[in-house]
N, C-alpha and C positions, 0 to 999 in steps of 0.2 A: 533756558539760561539759568545758571546757578545764581540764586539771589545773593549768596554770600559774596560774589564778585562785585556786587553793587553796594556793598557796605564798606565804609572806610576802615582801613587797617593801617593805623598810623605807624605801627611798628615796622611795616614794610614800605614805608614812604620816607622820602628824604626831606620832610618838613616843607613840602612845596607850597602849601597854602600860607605858610609863615614867611615865605620869601617872594614867590612869584606875584602875589596879589598886593595891590596898594590899599591903604586905608588912611582916613583923615581923622584928626582929633575931633571928637564929637561925643555924644552920649553913649556911643557904641565902642569907641576906642579912645584910650587915654592920650595917645600921641599920633603924630603924622608918620607915615611910612610910605615911601615910593615903591612902585613895582620893581622887583629885582633886588631889593635890599633886605637882608635877613632881619626879622623882628629882633629887638634887643632881648627878648625873653627866650629865644631859641637857643638851646644848648648844643654842645658838640655832638651829642648822640641823636640830634634831630628831634628831641623831645622839648615840650614847653616847660620852662622853669616855674611857671605860676599856674599850671593847668588846674589845680584844685581851687585856686582863688581868683579865677579870671573875672568873675562878676564884681567881686569886692575890689579888685585892682583896676577897674575901669575898662575891661575888655569883654564886655558882654557880647559884642559883635562876633567874637570868636566862638562863643557857645552856640550860636545859631547857624554856623556854617557847616555844610555837609558836602563833601566832594563826590559822594555816591561811588566810592571806590576808584575814582580817577587817579588819586595820588599814587596808589600802589601799581596801577596799570602803567602809568608813565615811568615810574621809578624802576620797576622790575622787568617790564616787557618792552616798552618803547625804547628805553635806553639801556636795557640789559643789565640792570643792577649797578650801573656807573653813577656815582653821585656827583653833584655839582661842585663839591669841595675838592674831591680828588681829581676831577676832570673839569676844571673851570672853563675850558673851551666849549663844553657842551651846555653850559649854564644858560646863555641867551635863548637857545632853541628849546631847551627843556622848560624854561619859564614861559615861553610863548605857547608851547603845546599844552601845558597844564590847564589853563582856563578853557581852551577849546574842548579838551577831553572831558573836562568836568561837565560841560553842557551836553555832550554826547551821552555820557553816563546817566545824566539826569533823565534824558529821553528814554534810555534803555530801562531805567527804573519804572517809569510810567507805563511803558509798553508791557513790561513784565506783569505789572498789576492788572492792566486791562485784560491780559490773557488769562488771568485767574478768575475773571468774572463770568460765571455761567451764562448770564443774560446777554453777554456780548458775543456769544458764540457765532452769530452770523458774520462777525467781523474778524474772527480768529485767523483766517487765512491771510487777510491783508495785514493784520497786526504782526503775524509771524514773518511775513516778507519784510516789513519795515524793521523788525527786530534783527533779522539776519543781515540786512544791508548795513545797519548801524554797527552791529557787532563786528562785522568784517572790517569796517572802516577803523574801528578802535584798535584792531589788531595789526593795522598797517604801519608803515613807516612814519616817522615824525613829519616828513614832507607831505605825506598823504593826509595826515590829520590836519595840518595847517592849511591845506588846499580845500578842505571841506567847506561847502556852502551851508553853514550852520543855519542861517535864517530860512533857507529853502527847506532844509530837513525839518526844522522846528515847525514850519508851517504845515508840512505834510503830516507829521505826527500829531500835531494839535488837532487837525481835522478828524483824524481817526479816533483820538481820545474823546473828542466832543461827541462823535457818533456813538462810541461805546458807552459814554455816560448817559446819553439820551435813552439808549436801550434799557439800561438798568433803572433809570428814574421813571421810565414809563409805567412801571408796575406800582409806583407809589400812589396810593389812593388820594383823592381830593385835589385841591388846587396847589400846583407846584410853583413857588415864587421864582421869578427871574430877576436876580440881582447881579447879573453878569457885569463886571466892571463898575459896579455902583460905588458911590462915595457914602460909606456907612461909618465914617470916622466918628467915634464917640456915641454911636447910636444906642438907644435903649432897646435892646432885643431880649430882655429878660423873659424867659419862659416861652419864647417865640417858637412856633411850629415851622421849622425850616426843613422838614423831611422832604427829600428829593429836590431841594432848591438848587438853582444854578447860581453859585457864588464864585464862578471863575473870575479871577483877577479882582475881586471886590476888595475895597479898602475897609478893613474892619479894625483899624488901629484904635485901641482903647475902647472898643465897643463892649457894651455890657451884655454878655451872652450867658449869664448865669441861668442854669437850668433850661437852656434852650435845647430843642430837639433837632440835631443836625444829622440824624440818621439818613444815609444814602444821599446826602447833599454833595454836589460836585464842588470841591474847594480848591481845585488846581490853581496855583498862583495867587490865592487869597492872602492878603496881608493881615496876619493876626498879632502884630506887635502890640503888646500890652493889652490885648483883648482878655476879658475876664471870662474864663470858661469853667468857673467853679460850678460843679453839679451838672454841667452840660453833657449831653449824650452824643458822642461822635462815632458810635458804633456803625461800621459800614460806610463811613464817609469816604467819598471817592477821591483818590489821588492826594490824600493828606500825607504830608511828609514830616519827619521828625523836626526839621528846623522850624516849621510853623508852630509846633508845640513848644519848642524851646523859647520862642519869642513871646509866647502867651503866658497868662496866669491861669492856674488851675488848682485842684485839690484832689484828695483821695476819693471824692465822689464823682469826678469827671470820668466818664466812660470812654475808653479808647478802642480803636480798631485793633485787631490782632496784628502783631508784628511791630507795633510802636510802643515805646516805653514812656513812663511817667517821668517828666524832668525832675531832677534833684531839687530844684529851687521851688517847686510847687508846695 
């Protein structure tokens, strides 16, 4: 699967994340907005009027969102380039499809990464089958997407990703820590050896991970909000995505896996 199709292309989207999704006034958003109502910062050309100043204007939540290419898929393929302003009758269905498509694209992203892991080769056939099933679903009608049993699909893919991660981490020497789902909020993990650790779904909010070694750690679903990653080594971290980095703190010494970029606010 072309990885480019799993990267957001806002220029080919009708601002769906700025309309379809709700948000509440909080540390992440300056105002309340219900689902289906355009954000007040959305312009007529579907671009954000304060994109360069989102954090300073109280919309840091927007900077950590990634649709994994679902926006352009819904806009250009599912609805054939018809936008919700010109075809308001399509708006309710379009806004309902987008969050479902976003979840499917996220799963496609993880499966694509798993298929790039040489150590997960024994699972490649199963991973390809799952990828094909999801890809075919995302190319279907709006009705087909809305009928998808996302929890069941997520469960099946999660099991495959867990097994793929275990195959990769099995080669890491020494004791591999298991912090799956652990509450590590504010934990002092400075310089910790977390090579090959299982950090799936771990709460690492505001954790001090300065100079920690996270090489080949499985971090799928880990919450890195305000985690301090200055000087940390994330080389080869499994299933790390850009939103996790956007939510964290880091610097020019933080080592990142290939394909991910250093956030502008670091």
